[in-house]
MIKOLPA-140798 format. One line per field, with one value per atom (N, C-alpha, C, O, CB): atom name; z, x, y. Coordinates in pm, whole numbers. Glycine has a CB too. Layout:
<nodes>
at: [CA;...];
up: [Z;...];
east: [X;...];
north: [Y;...];
</nodes>
This chain:
<nodes>
at: [N;CA;C;O;CB;N;CA;C;O;CB;N;CA;C;O;CB;N;CA;C;O;CB;N;CA;C;O;CB;N;CA;C;O;CB;N;CA;C;O;CB;N;CA;C;O;CB;N;CA;C;O;CB;N;CA;C;O;CB;N;CA;C;O;CB;N;CA;C;O;CB;N;CA;C;O;CB;N;CA;C;O;CB;N;CA;C;O;CB;N;CA;C;O;CB;N;CA;C;O;CB;N;CA;C;O;CB;N;CA;C;O;CB;N;CA;C;O;CB;N;CA;C;O;CB;N;CA;C;O;CB;N;CA;C;O;CB;N;CA;C;O;CB;N;CA;C;O;CB;N;CA;C;O;CB;N;CA;C;O;CB;N;CA;C;O;CB;N;CA;C;O;CB;N;CA;C;O;CB;N;CA;C;O;CB;N;CA;C;O;CB;N;CA;C;O;CB;N;CA;C;O;CB;N;CA;C;O;CB;N;CA;C;O;CB;N;CA;C;O;CB;N;CA;C;O;CB;N;CA;C;O;CB;N;CA;C;O;CB;N;CA;C;O;CB;N;CA;C;O;CB;N;CA;C;O;CB;N;CA;C;O;CB;N;CA;C;O;CB;N;CA;C;O;CB;N;CA;C;O;CB;N;CA;C;O;CB;N;CA;C;O;CB;N;CA;C;O;CB;N;CA;C;O;CB;N;CA;C;O;CB;N;CA;C;O;CB;N;CA;C;O;CB;N;CA;C;O;CB;N;CA;C;O;CB;N;CA;C;O;CB;N;CA;C;O;CB;N;CA;C;O;CB;N;CA;C;O;CB;N;CA;C;O;CB;N;CA;C;O;CB;N;CA;C;O;CB;N;CA;C;O;CB;N;CA;C;O;CB;N;CA;C;O;CB;N;CA;C;O;CB;N;CA;C;O;CB;N;CA;C;O;CB;N;CA;C;O;CB;N;CA;C;O;CB;N;CA;C;O;CB;N;CA;C;O;CB;N;CA;C;O;CB;N;CA;C;O;CB;N;CA;C;O;CB;N;CA;C;O;CB;N;CA;C;O;CB;N;CA;C;O;CB;N;CA;C;O;CB;N;CA;C;O;CB;N;CA;C;O;CB;N;CA;C;O;CB;N;CA;C;O;CB;N;CA;C;O;CB;N;CA;C;O;CB;N;CA;C;O;CB;N;CA;C;O;CB;N;CA;C;O;CB;N;CA;C;O;CB;N;CA;C;O;CB;N;CA;C;O;CB;N;CA;C;O;CB;N;CA;C;O;CB;N;CA;C;O;CB;N;CA;C;O;CB;N;CA;C;O;CB;N;CA;C;O;CB;N;CA;C;O;CB;N;CA;C;O;CB;N;CA;C;O;CB;N;CA;C;O;CB;N;CA;C;O;CB;N;CA;C;O;CB;N;CA;C;O;CB;N;CA;C;O;CB;N;CA;C;O;CB;N;CA;C;O;CB;N;CA;C;O;CB;N;CA;C;O;CB;N;CA;C;O;CB;N;CA;C;O;CB;N;CA;C;O;CB;N;CA;C;O;CB;N;CA;C;O;CB;N;CA;C;O;CB;N;CA;C;O;CB;N;CA;C;O;CB;N;CA;C;O;CB;N;CA;C;O;CB;N;CA;C;O;CB;N;CA;C;O;CB;N;CA;C;O;CB;N;CA;C;O;CB;N;CA;C;O;CB;N;CA;C;O;CB;N;CA;C;O;CB;N;CA;C;O;CB;N;CA;C;O;CB;N;CA;C;O;CB;N;CA;C;O;CB;N;CA;C;O;CB;N;CA;C;O;CB;N;CA;C;O;CB;N;CA;C;O;CB;N;CA;C;O;CB;N;CA;C;O;CB;N;CA;C;O;CB;N;CA;C;O;CB;N;CA;C;O;CB;N;CA;C;O;CB;N;CA;C;O;CB;N;CA;C;O;CB;N;CA;C;O;CB;N;CA;C;O;CB;N;CA;C;O;CB;N;CA;C;O;CB;N;CA;C;O;CB;N;CA;C;O;CB;N;CA;C;O;CB;N;CA;C;O;CB;N;CA;C;O;CB;N;CA;C;O;CB;N;CA;C;O;CB;N;CA;C;O;CB;N;CA;C;O;CB;N;CA;C;O;CB;N;CA;C;O;CB;N;CA;C;O;CB;N;CA;C;O;CB;N;CA;C;O;CB;N;CA;C;O;CB;N;CA;C;O;CB;N;CA;C;O;CB;N;CA;C;O;CB;N;CA;C;O;CB;N;CA;C;O;CB;N;CA;C;O;CB;N;CA;C;O;CB;N;CA;C;O;CB;N;CA;C;O;CB;N;CA;C;O;CB;N;CA;C;O;CB;N;CA;C;O;CB;N;CA;C;O;CB;N;CA;C;O;CB;N;CA;C;O;CB;N;CA;C;O;CB;N;CA;C;O;CB;N;CA;C;O;CB;N;CA;C;O;CB;N;CA;C;O;CB;N;CA;C;O;CB;N;CA;C;O;CB;N;CA;C;O;CB;N;CA;C;O;CB;N;CA;C;O;CB;N;CA;C;O;CB;N;CA;C;O;CB;N;CA;C;O;CB;N;CA;C;O;CB;N;CA;C;O;CB;N;CA;C;O;CB;N;CA;C;O;CB;N;CA;C;O;CB;N;CA;C;O;CB;N;CA;C;O;CB;N;CA;C;O;CB;N;CA;C;O;CB;N;CA;C;O;CB;N;CA;C;O;CB;N;CA;C;O;CB;N;CA;C;O;CB;N;CA;C;O;CB;N;CA;C;O;CB;N;CA;C;O;CB;N;CA;C;O;CB;N;CA;C;O;CB;N;CA;C;O;CB;N;CA;C;O;CB;N;CA;C;O;CB;N;CA;C;O;CB;N;CA;C;O;CB;N;CA;C;O;CB;N;CA;C;O;CB;N;CA;C;O;CB;N;CA;C;O;CB;N;CA;C;O;CB;N;CA;C;O;CB;N;CA;C;O;CB;N;CA;C;O;CB;N;CA;C;O;CB;N;CA;C;O;CB;N;CA;C;O;CB;N;CA;C;O;CB;N;CA;C;O;CB;N;CA;C;O;CB;N;CA;C;O;CB;N;CA;C;O;CB;N;CA;C;O;CB;N;CA;C;O;CB;N;CA;C;O;CB;N;CA;C;O;CB];
up: [-1743;-1652;-1508;-1482;-1683;-1415;-1274;-1223;-1253;-1191;-1146;-1093;-1009;-945;-1009;-1011;-937;-789;-723;-957;-734;-591;-554;-447;-555;-641;-611;-619;-569;-706;-682;-696;-584;-567;-830;-507;-406;-284;-231;-366;-241;-121;-5;100;-148;-26;79;163;165;167;233;320;421;388;237;544;648;703;742;762;707;754;868;887;640;942;1058;1023;972;1185;1053;1026;1153;1236;911;1167;1278;1227;1131;1387;1293;1255;1334;1455;1280;1264;1327;1251;1128;1334;1325;1264;1142;1035;1223;1163;1061;935;826;1023;951;835;881;993;757;793;821;776;660;752;866;840;854;953;937;752;761;847;815;619;957;1050;1009;991;1191;995;955;925;967;1066;851;833;958;1038;705;975;1087;1051;969;1120;1113;1072;1048;946;1174;1138;1115;991;945;1236;937;825;700;609;860;694;582;450;344;613;455;332;320;329;328;299;282;150;58;287;142;20;-77;-37;52;-202;-302;-262;-225;-442;-269;-235;-89;-52;-273;-3;141;172;268;216;94;117;258;331;98;293;422;432;343;441;543;559;502;480;496;476;422;514;469;400;642;738;850;885;795;905;1011;1121;1094;955;1245;1357;1453;1502;1429;1479;1564;1699;1705;1496;1807;1940;1950;1876;2049;2042;2052;2074;2024;2164;2147;2170;2061;2067;2304;1963;1849;1875;1793;1802;1987;2020;1983;1986;2166;1947;1913;1786;1767;2029;1698;1573;1547;1567;1456;1503;1457;1304;1241;1511;1246;1102;1043;1084;1072;947;876;764;698;821;742;635;566;575;692;498;452;360;361;383;280;180;221;142;57;344;387;399;424;521;379;396;313;366;543;182;90;126;119;93;164;196;321;342;79;404;536;616;695;610;595;655;794;864;658;836;967;1018;940;963;1150;1213;1305;1388;1290;1291;1377;1458;1406;1294;1583;1665;1712;1768;1787;1689;1726;1808;1786;1601;1904;1984;1972;1951;2131;1984;1979;2111;2217;1949;2104;2226;2254;2174;2215;2370;2415;2324;2324;2556;2247;2157;2024;1938;2132;2009;1886;1780;1672;1831;1811;1718;1756;1826;1714;1708;1737;1793;1764;1610;1874;1929;1926;1929;2073;1920;1910;2036;2147;1880;2019;2130;2113;2023;2132;2198;2182;2067;2007;2163;2035;1927;1796;1795;1960;1687;1558;1553;1585;1442;1514;1499;1355;1262;1536;1335;1201;1165;1251;1189;1037;988;993;988;846;1002;1022;892;892;1110;778;654;536;545;639;426;305;260;260;193;220;169;275;241;87;401;508;513;538;643;488;483;618;632;400;720;848;827;756;948;890;873;775;745;829;723;632;700;638;585;829;912;1050;1103;921;1108;1244;1324;1270;1242;1454;1546;1672;1735;1577;1710;1835;1936;1903;1811;2059;2162;2295;2342;2173;2356;2483;2589;2679;2460;2579;2673;2798;2889;2604;2804;2921;3011;3024;2878;3073;3168;3099;3164;3260;2970;2897;2750;2703;2913;2679;2536;2463;2491;2487;2368;2289;2142;2094;2311;2071;1927;1863;1888;1892;1779;1706;1562;1500;1717;1508;1372;1290;1343;1374;1159;1065;946;885;1020;911;797;668;671;813;556;427;402;325;315;468;453;546;539;479;634;712;857;922;648;911;1051;1140;1114;1069;1246;1340;1469;1508;1370;1534;1661;1745;1692;1639;1877;1971;2064;2124;2052;2075;2160;2259;2233;2076;2374;2471;2491;2477;2606;2526;2554;2693;2789;2540;2705;2836;2932;2892;2821;3059;3162;3138;3175;3294;3074;3044;2923;2897;3023;2849;2733;2614;2523;2771;2612;2502;2416;2326;2557;2441;2363;2356;2455;2423;2236;2218;2240;2174;2076;2333;2370;2320;2354;2522;2241;2183;2293;2373;2074;2295;2390;2322;2386;2474;2192;2113;1972;1916;2113;1915;1776;1716;1770;1765;1604;1543;1475;1420;1442;1478;1410;1258;1204;1451;1193;1048;985;1038;1012;875;793;829;749;648;946;986;987;949;1125;1029;1029;949;970;1175;858;779;782;727;631;845;865;760;706;1005;733;632;690;623;531;814;876;1027;1078;824;1099;1245;1301;1235;1296;1427;1497;1647;1690;1460;1725;1868;1945;1903;1895;2060;2145;2291;2323;2102;2379;2523;2590;2560;2585;2680;2754;2865;2897;2812;2923;3033;3155;3242;3069;3162;3274;3256;3344;3295;3142;3121;3050;3053;3250;2986;2910;2764;2701;2921;2711;2573;2483;2522;2561;2364;2265;2132;2086;2253;2070;1935;1840;1870;1931;1724;1619;1501;1456;1574;1451;1340;1232;1257;1387;1113;1003;916;892;919;868;777;689;717;855;584;493;481;502;355;448;415;267;210;502;206;60;2;-107;15;72;15;27;113;83;-59;-53;74;127;-175;125;254;362;349;259;469;576;637;698;684;621;675;734;661;566;866;932;917;949;1079;868;845;702;658;880;629;488;466;393;395;530;521;388;326;635;345;228;243;317;96;172;186;83;100;174;-22;-125;-194;-190;-230;-257;-332;-244;-290;-449;-119;-28;-49;-110;115;1;-12;112;104;-40;225;350;433;440;430;496;581;728;766;547;810;952;1031;979;986;1155;1247;1374;1436;1277;1412;1536;1640;1612;1515;1761;1869;1978;2019;1926;2025;2140;2247;2218;2102;2369;2475;2602;2638;2500;2672;2795;2879;2826;2762;3009;3100;3143;3215;3223;3098;3127;2995;2919;3204;2967;2836;2812;2701;2822;2916;2897;2855;2821;3025;2857;2818;2729;2767;2944;2612;2517;2478;2377;2390;2558;2520;2399;2385;2638;2312;2193;2226;2278;2081;2196;2214;2078;2018;2318;2027;1897;1919;1981;1814;1868;1881;1766;1650;1881;1799;1697;1610;1494;1761;1668;1591;1476;1379;1682;1484;1381;1300;1216;1443;1323;1255;1104;1033;1303;1055;912;868;867;872;833;796;661;639;791;572;441;408;368;332;425;396;277;249;518;206;96;-38;-141;129;-35;-161;-154;-97;-191;-211;-206;-277;-248;-268;-369;-443;-351;-386;-555;-234;-141;-94;-52;-20;-102;-61;-172;-147;-20;-293;-406;-435;-491;-380;-397;-425;-346;-376;-570;-246;-169;-26;16;-171;47;187;270;242;244;371;461;548;591;549;573;659;785;789;584;890;1018;1092;1081;1104;1167;1250;1381;1382;1179;1491;1625;1692;1685;1709;1756;1826;1944;1994;1874;1988;2094;2221;2287;2124;2255;2378;2350;2439;2442;2229;2185;2185;2176;2273;2196;2196;2060;2045;2297;1959;1822;1726;1748;1786;1619;1521;1382;1360;1550;1288;1148;1067;1089;1092;976;892;750;731;945;653;514;419;298;477];
east: [-2647;-2713;-2680;-2585;-2670;-2758;-2739;-2613;-2592;-2861;-2527;-2406;-2438;-2543;-2325;-2348;-2369;-2390;-2472;-2251;-2314;-2325;-2469;-2516;-2234;-2541;-2678;-2775;-2887;-2721;-2734;-2822;-2802;-2883;-2800;-2694;-2661;-2751;-2768;-2515;-2809;-2893;-2820;-2798;-3028;-2782;-2711;-2804;-2925;-2635;-2744;-2821;-2724;-2610;-2894;-2770;-2688;-2763;-2879;-2656;-2697;-2760;-2681;-2563;-2775;-2747;-2687;-2664;-2753;-2778;-2543;-2509;-2455;-2392;-2405;-2481;-2426;-2372;-2424;-2534;-2266;-2206;-2274;-2258;-2051;-2350;-2426;-2405;-2415;-2577;-2376;-2362;-2269;-2302;-2500;-2151;-2047;-2086;-2037;-2010;-2174;-2213;-2254;-2301;-2328;-2236;-2280;-2425;-2457;-2189;-2510;-2653;-2695;-2664;-2735;-2766;-2819;-2945;-3042;-2850;-2943;-3054;-3160;-3276;-3005;-3122;-3218;-3145;-3031;-3324;-3214;-3162;-3196;-3281;-3221;-3130;-3163;-3291;-3290;-3046;-3401;-3535;-3555;-3614;-3632;-3508;-3536;-3466;-3498;-3493;-3371;-3293;-3315;-3231;-3147;-3426;-3450;-3473;-3447;-3568;-3523;-3562;-3494;-3561;-3714;-3362;-3294;-3333;-3380;-3142;-3315;-3345;-3227;-3115;-3377;-3253;-3147;-3039;-3068;-3204;-2915;-2803;-2763;-2666;-2834;-2836;-2806;-2670;-2604;-2914;-2629;-2506;-2506;-2407;-2381;-2618;-2631;-2527;-2516;-2774;-2450;-2345;-2213;-2123;-2384;-2199;-2073;-1956;-1842;-2083;-1985;-1885;-1958;-2070;-1800;-1893;-1954;-1852;-1732;-2008;-1900;-1814;-1897;-2001;-1755;-1849;-1921;-1851;-1728;-1931;-1928;-1870;-1804;-1840;-1978;-1705;-1635;-1726;-1698;-1536;-1836;-1925;-2031;-2114;-1992;-2030;-2120;-2262;-2350;-2121;-2289;-2427;-2464;-2582;-2450;-2367;-2393;-2318;-2203;-2352;-2382;-2319;-2342;-2453;-2373;-2237;-2247;-2249;-2169;-2128;-2342;-2366;-2355;-2427;-2504;-2265;-2255;-2357;-2385;-2114;-2411;-2508;-2463;-2528;-2657;-2352;-2275;-2351;-2327;-2152;-2443;-2510;-2645;-2710;-2527;-2691;-2825;-2836;-2737;-2859;-2956;-2984;-2891;-2820;-2973;-2893;-2808;-2661;-2584;-2849;-2622;-2483;-2432;-2311;-2394;-2522;-2479;-2436;-2341;-2593;-2507;-2469;-2522;-2560;-2322;-2525;-2573;-2495;-2432;-2723;-2499;-2449;-2558;-2610;-2316;-2592;-2689;-2617;-2527;-2806;-2654;-2600;-2717;-2814;-2517;-2708;-2814;-2758;-2646;-2886;-2838;-2804;-2913;-3030;-2782;-2876;-2974;-3049;-2989;-2906;-3181;-3261;-3301;-3275;-3386;-3365;-3397;-3498;-3507;-3452;-3572;-3671;-3610;-3680;-3783;-3479;-3413;-3409;-3355;-3479;-3468;-3465;-3357;-3262;-3600;-3371;-3272;-3340;-3457;-3194;-3267;-3316;-3204;-3086;-3371;-3240;-3141;-3058;-3109;-3208;-2930;-2840;-2805;-2729;-2710;-2859;-2839;-2919;-3001;-2693;-2896;-2969;-2891;-2778;-2994;-2951;-2884;-2786;-2821;-2987;-2662;-2561;-2567;-2547;-2417;-2594;-2616;-2512;-2464;-2754;-2477;-2390;-2461;-2583;-2344;-2384;-2442;-2466;-2537;-2353;-2408;-2429;-2419;-2357;-2326;-2481;-2481;-2339;-2253;-2560;-2315;-2185;-2082;-1970;-2131;-2118;-2022;-1984;-1868;-2079;-2080;-2050;-2028;-1938;-1931;-2110;-2103;-2128;-2221;-2205;-2045;-2059;-1960;-1965;-2196;-1870;-1765;-1681;-1646;-1675;-1648;-1583;-1647;-1677;-1429;-1669;-1724;-1646;-1604;-1875;-1627;-1568;-1652;-1673;-1417;-1701;-1777;-1690;-1628;-1912;-1685;-1598;-1673;-1714;-1463;-1689;-1763;-1695;-1761;-1903;-1562;-1492;-1443;-1391;-1375;-1457;-1414;-1530;-1626;-1342;-1522;-1624;-1748;-1851;-1568;-1740;-1855;-1844;-1737;-1864;-1956;-1956;-1906;-1950;-2097;-1814;-1759;-1790;-1798;-1607;-1808;-1832;-1737;-1746;-1981;-1646;-1554;-1599;-1626;-1408;-1609;-1660;-1563;-1487;-1799;-1569;-1491;-1581;-1639;-1360;-1594;-1674;-1594;-1471;-1726;-1663;-1595;-1513;-1418;-1696;-1551;-1478;-1357;-1281;-1570;-1338;-1216;-1224;-1121;-1116;-1345;-1356;-1378;-1465;-1471;-1297;-1305;-1373;-1362;-1166;-1442;-1508;-1512;-1516;-1651;-1512;-1530;-1645;-1644;-1399;-1743;-1859;-1874;-1830;-1987;-1935;-1966;-2116;-2186;-1893;-2164;-2307;-2336;-2267;-2349;-2437;-2467;-2523;-2555;-2566;-2535;-2576;-2712;-2738;-2577;-2800;-2933;-2936;-3036;-3029;-2825;-2817;-2897;-2922;-2862;-2937;-3024;-2963;-3030;-3153;-2838;-2779;-2627;-2561;-2817;-2573;-2429;-2379;-2426;-2389;-2285;-2235;-2091;-2005;-2243;-2065;-1932;-1833;-1859;-1936;-1720;-1613;-1486;-1398;-1584;-1476;-1364;-1414;-1485;-1242;-1378;-1410;-1293;-1249;-1543;-1241;-1124;-1163;-1273;-1058;-1074;-1102;-1100;-1008;-1000;-1200;-1213;-1231;-1310;-1333;-1162;-1077;-928;-844;-1094;-893;-752;-690;-574;-737;-768;-723;-823;-943;-709;-773;-859;-798;-690;-875;-866;-812;-866;-974;-847;-787;-825;-858;-921;-714;-818;-848;-837;-766;-752;-908;-909;-896;-927;-1039;-848;-840;-847;-811;-709;-893;-915;-883;-919;-1060;-815;-785;-777;-783;-654;-764;-760;-666;-672;-902;-580;-490;-567;-680;-371;-506;-570;-585;-668;-489;-504;-513;-618;-637;-382;-688;-797;-761;-838;-856;-644;-606;-647;-614;-453;-721;-767;-669;-615;-909;-648;-567;-639;-687;-427;-646;-703;-592;-510;-819;-589;-492;-567;-669;-411;-517;-580;-475;-373;-645;-500;-405;-443;-561;-398;-341;-368;-246;-137;-407;-268;-161;-151;-248;-184;-31;-12;21;84;101;-24;-22;112;149;-126;184;306;424;425;340;522;642;719;785;731;713;772;671;554;816;715;623;562;631;695;431;358;229;135;331;223;107;-17;-127;136;-2;-116;-166;-243;-80;-122;-159;-215;-156;-38;-331;-384;-455;-507;-480;-457;-536;-578;-517;-454;-684;-740;-684;-698;-889;-623;-568;-451;-436;-677;-367;-250;-156;-97;-296;-143;-54;92;124;-93;179;322;383;488;390;318;370;256;147;446;282;182;216;334;168;114;134;30;-76;125;61;-34;-37;67;1;-153;-170;-231;-328;-258;-175;-223;-287;-233;-109;-402;-468;-481;-529;-607;-441;-442;-499;-467;-301;-583;-644;-696;-731;-758;-700;-766;-901;-976;-679;-933;-1061;-1133;-1097;-1042;-1235;-1299;-1376;-1421;-1393;-1390;-1455;-1358;-1400;-1524;-1227;-1126;-1022;-966;-1059;-999;-907;-798;-811;-982;-691;-581;-507;-492;-482;-463;-391;-244;-176;-405;-197;-56;-1;-45;-36;93;152;284;375;173;294;416;511;483;383;623;715;770;803;829;780;834;742;785;855;616;518;476;386;396;539;499;508;417;583;616;638;672;788;750;571;592;663;741;458;637;700;754;678;601;884;942;1036;1107;1016;1036;1132;1066;1105;1233;966;909;758;693;954;702;556;482;365;519;548;481;442;355;570;504;468;324;263;561;268;130;32;-89;109;82;-2;-112;-216;-63;-91;-190;-319;-419;-222;-316;-435;-418;-309;-467;-528;-523;-444;-444;-665;-378;-303;-398;-502;-208;-364;-446;-368;-246;-488;-442;-379;-460;-582;-366;-391;-457;-381;-259;-464;-453;-396;-433;-549;-445;-337;-368;-461;-466;-239;-533;-631;-568;-628;-699;-448;-384;-297;-226;-300;-302;-244;-92;-36;-295;-23;125;185;307;180;101;149;59;-61;152;121;49;99;219;61;7;44;-8;-120;-12;73;32;81;188;88;3;41;-32;-11;17];
north: [-563;-657;-620;-547;-803;-672;-641;-710;-828;-684;-641;-705;-827;-833;-606;-925;-1049;-1020;-1085;-1144;-921;-890;-858;-898;-771;-786;-745;-862;-852;-636;-971;-1086;-1188;-1278;-1153;-1174;-1273;-1259;-1149;-1260;-1370;-1370;-1438;-1378;-1440;-1563;-1637;-1722;-1702;-1542;-1816;-1906;-1966;-1998;-2018;-1982;-2043;-2164;-2153;-1941;-2279;-2401;-2463;-2434;-2501;-2547;-2615;-2762;-2830;-2602;-2809;-2949;-3014;-2948;-2959;-3142;-3220;-3353;-3410;-3244;-3400;-3527;-3638;-3648;-3527;-3722;-3829;-3960;-3964;-3794;-4065;-4198;-4196;-4246;-4250;-4137;-4133;-4056;-4084;-4274;-3958;-3878;-3739;-3721;-3947;-3639;-3504;-3488;-3515;-3400;-3446;-3435;-3289;-3224;-3526;-3239;-3103;-3104;-3173;-3045;-3028;-3028;-2928;-2964;-2998;-2803;-2700;-2571;-2549;-2679;-2485;-2350;-2270;-2310;-2282;-2156;-2070;-1995;-1903;-1970;-2036;-1996;-1847;-1810;-2041;-1759;-1617;-1561;-1452;-1537;-1636;-1587;-1671;-1670;-1584;-1743;-1833;-1761;-1817;-1920;-1637;-1569;-1433;-1330;-1552;-1432;-1304;-1239;-1306;-1323;-1109;-1035;-1045;-1078;-887;-1016;-1015;-916;-802;-980;-961;-875;-877;-811;-738;-951;-952;-1014;-974;-1027;-1111;-1187;-1248;-1240;-1097;-1307;-1375;-1487;-1571;-1432;-1487;-1585;-1539;-1621;-1714;-1408;-1356;-1387;-1394;-1205;-1404;-1450;-1523;-1488;-1330;-1627;-1707;-1733;-1746;-1841;-1740;-1778;-1862;-1818;-1652;-1983;-2078;-2089;-2094;-2217;-2093;-2110;-2246;-2337;-2093;-2264;-2391;-2512;-2621;-2383;-2492;-2605;-2619;-2710;-2590;-2531;-2541;-2498;-2526;-2678;-2432;-2396;-2253;-2218;-2416;-2172;-2032;-1997;-2039;-1937;-1921;-1883;-1734;-1683;-1967;-1666;-1527;-1529;-1598;-1439;-1454;-1459;-1319;-1228;-1520;-1302;-1176;-1169;-1269;-1156;-1050;-1024;-895;-791;-1012;-906;-790;-697;-577;-837;-750;-667;-613;-544;-745;-642;-600;-448;-380;-664;-397;-253;-166;-80;-214;-189;-111;-125;-29;37;-246;-281;-209;-202;-248;-156;-111;-233;-227;-33;-346;-473;-495;-400;-484;-621;-661;-781;-854;-693;-801;-923;-975;-900;-899;-1102;-1169;-1276;-1343;-1231;-1293;-1401;-1487;-1435;-1346;-1617;-1710;-1825;-1872;-1764;-1870;-1987;-2091;-2058;-1948;-2218;-2326;-2332;-2321;-2462;-2348;-2357;-2501;-2591;-2269;-2522;-2658;-2727;-2850;-2654;-2649;-2708;-2751;-2804;-2609;-2729;-2768;-2660;-2681;-2888;-2544;-2433;-2334;-2368;-2364;-2213;-2109;-1985;-1957;-2073;-1913;-1787;-1685;-1722;-1805;-1557;-1450;-1439;-1455;-1318;-1410;-1377;-1229;-1194;-1469;-1144;-1001;-946;-1016;-971;-819;-754;-767;-816;-605;-723;-721;-604;-491;-711;-633;-528;-479;-558;-579;-351;-297;-193;-119;-237;-187;-82;53;59;-112;158;291;367;467;373;320;392;297;191;506;336;254;225;314;322;99;60;24;-14;168;34;5;-142;-175;47;-230;-373;-438;-521;-395;-402;-471;-620;-658;-411;-703;-848;-906;-1025;-881;-822;-871;-979;-1079;-755;-957;-1057;-1054;-946;-1033;-1171;-1179;-1283;-1385;-1214;-1257;-1353;-1353;-1248;-1320;-1471;-1485;-1558;-1659;-1561;-1508;-1565;-1564;-1458;-1487;-1681;-1685;-1772;-1824;-1737;-1786;-1873;-1800;-1864;-1937;-1670;-1594;-1558;-1635;-1468;-1442;-1399;-1345;-1327;-1295;-1318;-1264;-1301;-1339;-1110;-1291;-1316;-1192;-1081;-1356;-1212;-1103;-1125;-1238;-1091;-1015;-1019;-919;-799;-986;-969;-883;-876;-979;-934;-756;-739;-655;-574;-674;-675;-595;-564;-655;-669;-436;-398;-412;-420;-254;-414;-420;-294;-296;-439;-185;-60;-51;45;57;-153;-161;-118;-105;-81;-94;-52;-174;-257;49;-184;-296;-251;-135;-354;-344;-315;-441;-552;-258;-423;-533;-496;-388;-563;-585;-562;-675;-788;-547;-647;-751;-756;-656;-726;-875;-893;-840;-876;-1041;-756;-699;-803;-915;-584;-765;-859;-921;-1035;-792;-844;-897;-988;-1054;-784;-991;-1080;-1034;-1113;-1215;-906;-862;-751;-700;-814;-713;-605;-619;-652;-469;-594;-591;-448;-355;-643;-431;-300;-285;-366;-279;-181;-160;-121;-32;-51;-190;-161;-113;-55;-283;-137;-83;-59;-142;-181;55;85;160;262;168;111;173;304;315;78;403;530;510;448;638;563;546;684;762;452;718;630;637;594;666;689;695;556;539;760;457;319;236;247;264;153;65;-75;-97;117;-168;-303;-399;-380;-353;-504;-602;-738;-820;-617;-765;-894;-881;-794;-1005;-966;-962;-1103;-1202;-896;-1111;-1238;-1208;-1099;-1317;-1304;-1281;-1408;-1517;-1235;-1392;-1506;-1465;-1346;-1571;-1564;-1537;-1637;-1756;-1544;-1589;-1677;-1747;-1709;-1598;-1850;-1922;-1833;-1859;-2047;-1726;-1632;-1526;-1442;-1567;-1528;-1434;-1305;-1210;-1401;-1300;-1182;-1201;-1302;-1156;-1104;-1109;-1034;-930;-1050;-1087;-1018;-1021;-1125;-1082;-904;-893;-855;-768;-788;-920;-887;-827;-881;-1014;-714;-644;-620;-554;-510;-672;-658;-540;-514;-787;-468;-358;-331;-380;-231;-255;-219;-68;5;-282;-23;117;127;38;182;236;245;287;242;341;373;429;333;244;561;352;268;294;204;294;417;450;419;453;600;353;316;440;522;232;455;569;516;484;678;506;447;533;489;424;654;742;735;820;884;633;618;477;398;644;445;310;285;377;284;158;120;-25;-102;141;-61;-194;-292;-413;-188;-243;-332;-264;-142;-371;-346;-296;-215;-118;-212;-255;-184;-219;-322;-213;-133;-153;-218;-282;-19;-203;-257;-315;-257;-148;-431;-494;-478;-477;-640;-466;-444;-523;-557;-293;-552;-612;-529;-506;-761;-486;-412;-505;-575;-284;-504;-590;-506;-403;-675;-551;-490;-597;-707;-429;-567;-667;-607;-493;-721;-685;-635;-751;-857;-537;-731;-825;-771;-837;-854;-649;-585;-564;-475;-450;-644;-640;-510;-484;-756;-429;-300;-191;-80;-259;-221;-124;-194;-296;-62;-137;-198;-99;-30;-248;-90;-1;-56;-178;17;31;-12;-36;52;93;-156;-190;-228;-327;-306;-151;-179;-251;-197;-49;-373;-452;-416;-446;-606;-352;-305;-418;-397;-230;-538;-650;-687;-750;-771;-649;-684;-563;-572;-749;-449;-327;-339;-296;-212;-395;-397;-538;-577;-299;-614;-753;-763;-856;-827;-668;-673;-535;-447;-721;-514;-384;-388;-291;-332;-501;-513;-545;-491;-621;-631;-679;-671;-759;-824;-567;-549;-661;-684;-415;-731;-838;-953;-1033;-890;-962;-1069;-1057;-1156;-1067;-936;-915;-952;-959;-771;-977;-1016;-915;-950;-1152;-790;-688;-706;-642;-687;-791;-820;-771;-732;-970;-773;-731;-831;-951;-716;-780;-865;-946;-896;-781;-1072;-1157;-1191;-1182;-1286;-1230;-1259;-1365;-1369;-1132;-1450;-1551;-1561;-1573;-1690;-1556;-1559;-1690;-1732;-1438;-1757;-1881;-1852;-1740;-1951;-1955;-1936;-1880;-1795;-2068;-1926;-1876;-1753;-1707;-1986;-1701;-1573;-1568;-1459;-1464;-1681;-1675;-1703;-1703;-1774;-1728;-1748;-1671;-1657;-1899;-1622;-1543;-1574;-1585;-1395;-1587;-1605;-1487;-1441;-1740;-1438;-1327;-1353;-1411;-1192;-1311;-1335;-1245;-1252;-1477];
</nodes>
């Protein structure tokens, strides 16, 4: 029989809290009819004010994947924010994780593919295209989770979780599952057009004694909004 993954379509809907109840307003019209296997809504990220949403479509185009960003318009519908971000090859899984951030000087979109490649893009001045400002080298680095925050002073920090496969810590031996050691890589910048890599040694090896703590799964990470606290597991 056909694998369940190939049968999954997905759907993303908009809800609002009105009169002490959650009310479904509408689906996002351009995405109402995904194809089988699209996995529309594989990841979602909503802006703090709830007016913009980033939507992962991990299985689209032979699992190359896509990310769509939509904002609510004055007519009560939705319109595209920037262009569609698409995976470059079959099986890449663009849209596995998405983070939308618009509280600074520009709108940012952080993405993670199912194959482990992370990227950070900013919306250009015309508002019609997402421009990549950071892209992790693949397959030298394969990440399992991402998080993004910004200080009140305007410094952005991205956290990227990954595992290494060997029992001996070897940062050149990345894997997406069943890793022996977990790590978090931090990138910090006040210039969103340049993302220098800063590796915090205190977070290099979260688990160097008991691989079972990872439960054979990918490492996860969450960064506080002001970037001074981090959780990893």
